[in-house]
C-alpha positions in Angstrom: 0.0 0.0 0.0 1.4 3.4 -1.0 1.7 6.4 1.2 1.7 10.1 0.3 4.0 12.7 1.9 3.7 16.4 2.1 7.1 18.1 1.3 7.2 21.8 2.2 9.6 24.7 2.4 11.0 24.1 -1.1 13.2 26.7 -2.7 11.9 28.2 -6.0 14.6 26.5 -8.0 13.9 23.0 -6.7 12.7 20.7 -9.5 10.4 17.6 -9.4 13.3 15.5 -10.6 15.5 16.6 -7.7 12.9 15.7 -5.2 12.2 12.4 -6.8 15.9 11.5 -6.9 16.4 12.5 -3.2 13.5 10.4 -2.0 14.4 7.4 -4.2 17.5 7.0 -2.0 15.0 5.5 0.6 12.7 3.5 -1.6 10.6 3.5 -4.7 8.9 6.8 -5.5 5.4 6.2 -7.1 4.8 9.8 -8.0 6.2 13.3 -7.3 4.3 16.5 -7.9 5.4 20.1 -7.0 2.5 22.5 -6.8 2.5 25.7 -8.9 0.3 28.8 -8.9 -2.3 28.4 -11.6 -2.1 32.0 -12.7 1.6 32.7 -12.7 3.0 29.2 -13.0 5.5 29.9 -10.3 6.2 27.3 -7.6 4.3 27.5 -4.4 7.1 26.0 -2.3 5.5 22.6 -1.6 4.6 19.3 -3.2 3.7 15.7 -2.6 5.7 12.5 -2.9 4.0 9.2 -3.0 6.2 6.3 -1.8 5.5 2.6 -2.7 4.8 1.6 1.0 4.1 3.0 4.4 7.4 1.8 5.6 9.4 3.7 3.0 7.3 6.8 3.5 8.1 6.7 7.3 11.8 6.2 6.5 11.8 9.1 4.1 10.0 11.3 6.6 12.5 10.4 9.3 15.5 11.0 7.0 14.5 14.1 5.1 12.4 16.2 7.6 14.9 19.0 8.2 17.2 18.0 5.3 18.9 21.0 3.7 18.0 21.5 0.0 19.1 24.7 -1.7 19.7 26.3 1.7 16.2 25.5 3.0 15.2 22.9 5.6 12.6 20.6 4.2 9.4 19.9 6.1 8.2 16.4 5.5 5.1 15.0 7.0 2.2 12.6 6.1 -0.1 14.2 3.6 -3.6 15.0 4.9 -6.7 14.2 2.8 -7.8 17.1 0.7 -10.9 19.0 2.1 -13.7 19.7 -0.3 
C-alpha cells in the first residue's frame, strides 16, 4: 500500500526530478508533484511525494524532515486528505 507525503519549504529553483531522486534513496517513488500557482506558473514551495509503501514513507519522513536542500530545511510529513 502506497503512502503520500507532504514536502514543504521548497526553494523556488527546486525541481520535481531533484525531489524524486532525493526520496528514491530511501525507496521507490510512485509519484512526485510540485505545486505551482495556476495564474503565474510559479512554484508555491511545496509538493507531494508518493512512496510505494508506508514503511518507505516513514523512513523518508525520518530521513528528510529538516534536510537542507538549496539552503532551506525541508518539512516532510504525512499528507492529509484534501478537504472539499
